[in-house]
N, C-alpha and C positions, 0 to 999 in steps of 0.2 A: 328644144325638146326633141324634135324629130332626129336631129343629128346625134343626140345622146343615145337615142334608142338604136339607131343604125350602127353606131360605133360599138355599142355593147353587144349587139347580136353578132357583129363581125368578129369581135374578139372572142366571144363565146364559141363560135365555130372553130377558131384556131386552137381552142383549149380542149376540144373533144378528144384528141389523141393523148394529150398530156394528163387529162383528168378523167374524162368520161370513159376512156378505154381501159381503165384499170379494173381488175377483178375485185368486186366488193363482196366480202363474205357477210353472212347474215346472222342476226341474233333475235331471240324472242324473250324480251323481258315482261315481267308482270309487277303489279303493285297492289297491295291489299291494305285498305284503311283499317284503323284499330277496331272499329265497330263491325267490320266484316270478317274479322279473324276470331277463332274460338277462344283465345286467351287474352285478347286486347293488344296483341302485337301489331305494330305497323310492319308489314312485310314487303321486302323488295326481292325480286329474283331476276336471274339473267342466265341465258345460255350464250356463251361466247363461241360462236361457230366459225371456225377458220383457224389458221395458224397464227395464234397470238401467244404472248408470253404467259406461260402457265405458272411461273415461279411466284411464290408469295414472299415479298420482301417488306419487312416492317421498317418504315421511315420514322425515326424518333422525332417528336416535337420538342419544343423548348423555347427559351427566351433568346432573342436575337438583338445584337447591337445596332445602334443607329448607323446607317450608311452601309450596312451589309447588303450584298446583292445576291440574287438567286439566278443561277444559270438555267436557261430553257433549252431543251433539246427536242428535235423533231421526232414525232411519232414514237413515243416510248413503248407503245403497245406491241411493237414488232421486234423487241430486243433479242429474241432468240433466233432471229433469222441472220445467218452469218453474212448474207449479201446486203444487209441493211444496217450499215454502221451508223450509230447516232451522230448527228451533226448539231453543233450548237447554233441556235438561230437568234439568240439574244439573251438579255438579262433584264431583270426587273428588281426593284427594291424588295428586300425580304420583309415579311411582316414582323412586328414587334414580338408577337407570340404565335407559335404554331402548335397544332395538335399532332400526336402520333397517328399515322395512317398506314394503311396496308396497300402496297403497290402490287399489281398483277398486270395482266394485259390491259385491262381497264380498271384502274384503282377503285376499290369498292367499299371501304369501311374506315372509320376513324374511331378514336378512343371515346368519343362522345355519343356513340350509337348512331352516327350519321352514315347512311348507306346509299350507294348509287349503282344502278344498272344502266346499260347502254344499248342503243341500236342505231344503225345507219339508215338514212334514206336519201342521201346525196342531193336531190333537188335540182333546181334550175342551174344550168351552166352560167347563166348571166350574172349570178351573185357570187360565184367563186372568185377569190382573189388570192394569189400566191404571196402577196406582200404581207399578209397577216402573220403574227408570231405564233399563234396557238392552234393546235389541233385539239380534238375533244378530250383526249387522254391528259393533255396538259391542264385543261380546265378542271378535270376531275381531281388531279393532284392538288391544284391550288384550292379548290373548294373544300376538299377534305382536310387539307392542312390548316385552313384559315377560318373554318366555320364550325359551329357547334349544332346548328339546326339547318333544316332545309331552306327556310327563308333566308338565313344568313348566307348559305352557299349560293343561292340564286343571286343575291346582291353582290357577293364577291366575284363570281364568275361573270356576271353581267357587266360590272364596272371594268374588270380587267380586259375582257374581250372587246369592249367598246373602245378602250384606250389603246390597246396594242394590236388589235386586229385578229381575225379568224381566217385561217387558210385551209380549212377542212371542208369536206362535203357536209350536207345537212345531217344533223344528229339529234337524237332524243336521249335525255337522261331521265330515269325514274329515280326520284330522290325521296328517301324516307328518314324521318327522325323518330323520336320517342312519341310524338303526338300527331304529326302530319305527314301526308303523302302528296308530293308535287311532281309535275311533269315539266321538264325544261327542254325547249326545242330551239336550235340555233343553226344558222347558216351564214354565209359570207355577206360582206357589205356591198358587193357590186364591183365590177371590174375597174371602175375609175377611182376607187378609194386608194389613198396612199397614207402611210403612217403620219405624215405631217399635214394632212388635209384639214385636220381639226374636226372631222366628221366621225360619227360612230363607226367602229370597225367590224360590226356584225349586226345582223337582224336576229333577235331572239324574243321568245315569249315563254311565260310559265303559267301553269294553271294548277290550282289545288284540286285534288280529288276528294270528294266527300268521304267522311270517315266510314260510312257504311257501304262503300262501293269498291269495285275492283277495276283495275286498268290492265289492258294488254296492248302491246304494240309489236308490229312485225314489219320493219323495213319500209314504212311509209309514214310521213308526218301524221300525227294524230290529233293535234289541237285544232279544233274547228273554229267556231265563231268566237272572236275575242270580245269580251264585254268590257269596253273601256270605262264604263261607269263603276265597275266592280273592282276596286283596288284592293279588296281584301282577298279575293280568290284569283286574281289575274295580276301578272306583272309583265312588263314588256320593255323593249329597248327604246332608246331615244330615236325619234324620227322613223319609227317602224313602218309608217304608211307612206313615207315620201317616195322612195324608189318604186314601189308597186304602182303608185299613182302616175309617176313620170313615165313608166314603161307601159301603161295601159292595162295592167293586170287587175287594177281595182279603181273604182270611182267613188268619190265622196258621196255618202248617203247609202252605199251598199254595205251589207254585212261584211266584216273583215274576217274571211275564212282563211286562217293561216295556212292550213294544209293545202287547200286548193290554190292559193296564191303562190306559195314557195315550192310546192311539190306536186304540180299538176300532172306529171307523168312519172309515176313510181317505177323504179327500175325492176327488172326481172320479168319472167314470163307472166301471162295472165294468171291470177289467183295466187301468185307466189307469196304475197303478203296477206291477202284477205282470207285465204284458206286457213292459215294458222290462227288468225284472229277469230274467225268463225268457230273453229274447233274448240278453242279455249272458252269462248263465251258460251258455246253450247254445253260444255262440261260443267261450268260454274253456275249457269242460269238456264237450264234446259226448258223451264216453263215459259221462257220468253220466245222460244221457237225462232231463233234468228235465221233469216233467209241467207242463201248463198249470194255473195256479192263479188263483183270484180274489183280490180285495183282502183277504179275511179269512184266507187260508191262506198261511203264510209259507214262504219258501225258507230254507236255512241262512244264518246271518249271514255266513259266508265259506266258500269252497270252494277246493280245490286244483286249479289249472288242469292241463289235459292236457299243456301245454308251457309253458315259461317265456315270459313276455310281454315285448315290446319297446315302446318309445314308439310306434313306427309301428303296432303292433297295436292300441293304445288309440285312436290317431287313426282307424284304419279302422273300429273299432267305433262311434266317434262319427259316422261318415258313414253309418250303417246306416238303411235304410228297410224293414227286414224282407224284403229281397230273398231270393227262393227259399223263402219260407215261405207258409203259407196267408193271411198277413196282409200280403203284399207290397203296399206303397202305390204301386209303379210299374206294377202290372199290373191293378189293379181298375178298375171302371168310372169311379170318380171321378178316376183318373189321366188320363182323357181320351185323345185320340189320340196324345199325345206322351209318355206315361209320367211325368207330373209328380207327384211325391209330396207336394207342398204341399197342405195342407188348411186353409183359412181357418177361424177360429173361428165357430161358429154360435150366435147368441143363442137362448135357450130358446123365445122367441116364434115362431121360424121353424122349429123342429124339427117333423117329422111327429108326429101325435098318438100313433102307436104306438111312437115312438122317444124320447119324453120321458125324460130321465135318461141317455140314451146319447150317444155322441160318436164322432168319427172315431177310428180307431186312432191311438195316440200314438206316433210314431216316436222313435228316439233322436236322429237329426239333425232339427233343427227350424228352420224359416225365421225364427221370432221370437227366436232366440238372440242375446243381446247379445255374448257372447264365450264362449270355451271354452279350456281349457288342459290340458296333461299335464305334470306336473313330475317331476323327478328329484332325489333327495337321496342323496348318496354319501359314505360314511365314508372312502373311500380317496383323496379329493381335499380340498384345503383349502377352507374355506367359500366364499370368493368365486367359486370355480370349480366346486365340487362341486354347488352348487344351481343348477339351470337349469330355467326354466319355459317350455315351448313354448306360446306364446300365439297364439290365433287370434281375429280380430274376426268378428262376425256368425256365420252358420250354419256348423256344423262341416263339412258336406259340400262347401262351396264356399269355404272359407277356406284360408289358408296359415299353418301354425304356424311362428312365428319364435322363435329362442332368446333368452331374456331371463335373464341370469345374476343370481344373488341378490346379487352384489357390485356390481352396477351402481349408479351414483349419478345417472344422468340418462337420460331417453328423449327422442326427438324430439317436437317440439310437436304434430305430427299425431296422436300416440298419447297425449299428455297432455291434450289439449284436444278440443273438438268438441261442437257442438250436436246434439241429437237431434230436436227438435220442428220443425226446418226443415233443408233440404238444406244441407250444409256441405262444400264441396270441399276445405277445409283439414283435414278429419278423415279419418284412415285408415279408421275404421269405415264411413263412407259409401262408400268404394271397394268394400269387400267386400259391403255391403248392396246396392249397385247391381247388382253382378254377379249376386248370388243372385236378385234380383227380375227382372232382365232375362232370366236363363236360363229363367224360367217361361214366356216366350213360345214357346220351342221347346226344351224340356228335353232331348228325345232327341238333338238335334244339338249343343247347346251344352254340356251337362253332361259329355259325354265329352271335349270339348276343355278345359273348365275343369279336370277331374281330371288331364289330362295336364300342363297348365301347373303346377298345384299340385304334382304329383309331381316335376316337373323342378326347381322351386325348392327344395323340401324336400330332395331328394336332394343338392343342393349343400351345404345346411346339414349334413346328416348325414355326408357324405363328408369334410367339413372338421373335424367336431367333435373327433375323437380327437387330431389333430395340434395343433389350437388349444389344447385343454385341457392337453395335455402341456407346451406352451410356457408357458401361463399358470401352471401348477402349478410349473414350474421357476422362473419369475419370482418366485413367491410366496416361495420359499426364500431368494431374495436380498432381496426387499422386498415385504411384503404390499401396500404402497401401489401398487407397480408393477403387481401382479396386478389390483388394483381398477381401475386406469386401463385396463388391457388389456381386461378383460371389459366395462367401461363403453363403451369405444370400439367393441368388436366388436358388442355388442348394438345400440348406437346406429346404427352403419353399416348393419347388416342390416335394422333396422326402417325407417330412412330410405329405403334402396334399395327395399324391398318396397312401401312406400307409393307411390313413383313408378311402379314396375313394374306394380302392380295397377291404378292409374288408367289407365296406358297400355293395359293388357290390356282394361279395361272399354270404352274407346273403340274398340279393335280389334274387339271383339265387336259393337258398335253398327254399325261399318262393314261387317262381314261378314254379319251376319244381320239382314235387315229385309224387310218386305213379303212374307214367306213365301219369301224367296230366300236362297241362300247365294252370296255373291260370291266368285268364284275369283280366284287371284292374277293371272291374265292379263286380268281385267276381265270375263270372261264370268260368267254366273250359272246357278245350278242351282235349279230349283223343288223345294222340299222336299216339297210335297204332303201327303198324308195316307195312313196305312196302308189297304190295300185292305179289310181286315176292318172297319175303322171306317167306311169309306164304305158298305159293305154294311149295317152296323148302322144308320146314319142315313139309309138309303135314298137314297143319292146319285142324283140325276137323276130321282127319282120323279115330281115335279110335271110335268116335261116329258113323261115317258113316259106319264103318265096322260092328259094333254091330247092327245098324239098318238094314243093309243088311242081317245079319244072322237071325234077328227076322222075317223079312218079308219073308225070304226064308222058314222059318218053317211054 
């Protein structure tokens, strides 16, 4: 036992450069139970923060012949990075039947209204194992392709990862279907596992979220004490407790706190994770007055919101920069004269000596977001209509969320294609990324206008949602194929029109705001200037006043 522990720690140290030294981008998912939403939807949401594949590719389901094999490729979420060529890592038997699912950086939806959001927490080096076949995006692909419900997806992913192994850092999936919301957390099997060892190739656990509660997670494991007596609301991997007991992380008779055992040292600066959790919990349940906690102290896995939440509520949360709190990124000194909440990443070599290990406050809305979404799964509508995912390219605060129905079979080319390593005017992502970056020149002026345009377009979608879905649901009763055609055309048209409208809006902003001016409709211009208090702070006019004082003194 002692030798096993020593060997594992030694190998973990050798892996620090190969695994722990990688830059890990961060995400902020939420989940809302059906009785916590205004319309009975189970909602899943996700901000995919970092350079991940923003392209929506629909993978058709179907019947498969016996003996057919499915090829597995490493890290499909990075497919738009030209320096990360996909590598085949193995193959597994194909399922007899698969469902159509939607592939993006982290696959998020299938035709049965099954939805998934994701975030990374990495966890202990001692459980990482490069011999495993799957990363988290592989599991999402397989779960969405082979399962119709959250429970089925957990069973599918759990069985596959135990059989073939997991080679990723610790991850959490928020999984919702038409009736239930679940959290699935997974990490590696330990460094001594091999594919032919006969032992489970991962440690995982899943917990059901009560229907009237809300979940939020932000880059640290969130499942706390596992109730091994409650098989209705908890599921877990084979031999989940064996390695923790061997390593001395847990003793028989103690509560099995999954997060503390497998993720005792969350990555990132202090409050990097907990601040976002606190902010969202404070927004959805302010009456509970959640205290500020650091990365080691956990909030409840889920909470009951003060009021039932709508899709728009989640979208507003995803636009948050801590406005009105002591951490407001639009009012501190780094916001500059124009209240810009963007904070570029700072290499450790450039940080002040007294702030090594620290970072900017990490807001919920983030400039380096690839995409975000808020989904609805509804048991009172047929599948092609009941599952709708409101998808937004680039940063959540300056995006527009467009409806994409789970019955859709096609999306416009601008949303299914697109380069990221160079400017691509044929990509919808670049339209939204351009607007977000351009707004940084004069955030106080442009952001208000961007938000108004965003609200105008989204209001049109929401105003039309109920009538369109009633029409599509009625069509489904006559012909499911007709309903599929309707939702495909509806989503396609909205996405195509939005791409054109946002590019037009981007060039409108270029023509209206430049050289420190705002160009008015009549052709006149208004100098935007600087706030007076900022001018005083930077000692506006000081050099001239100093010289005048010297001249007159002479």
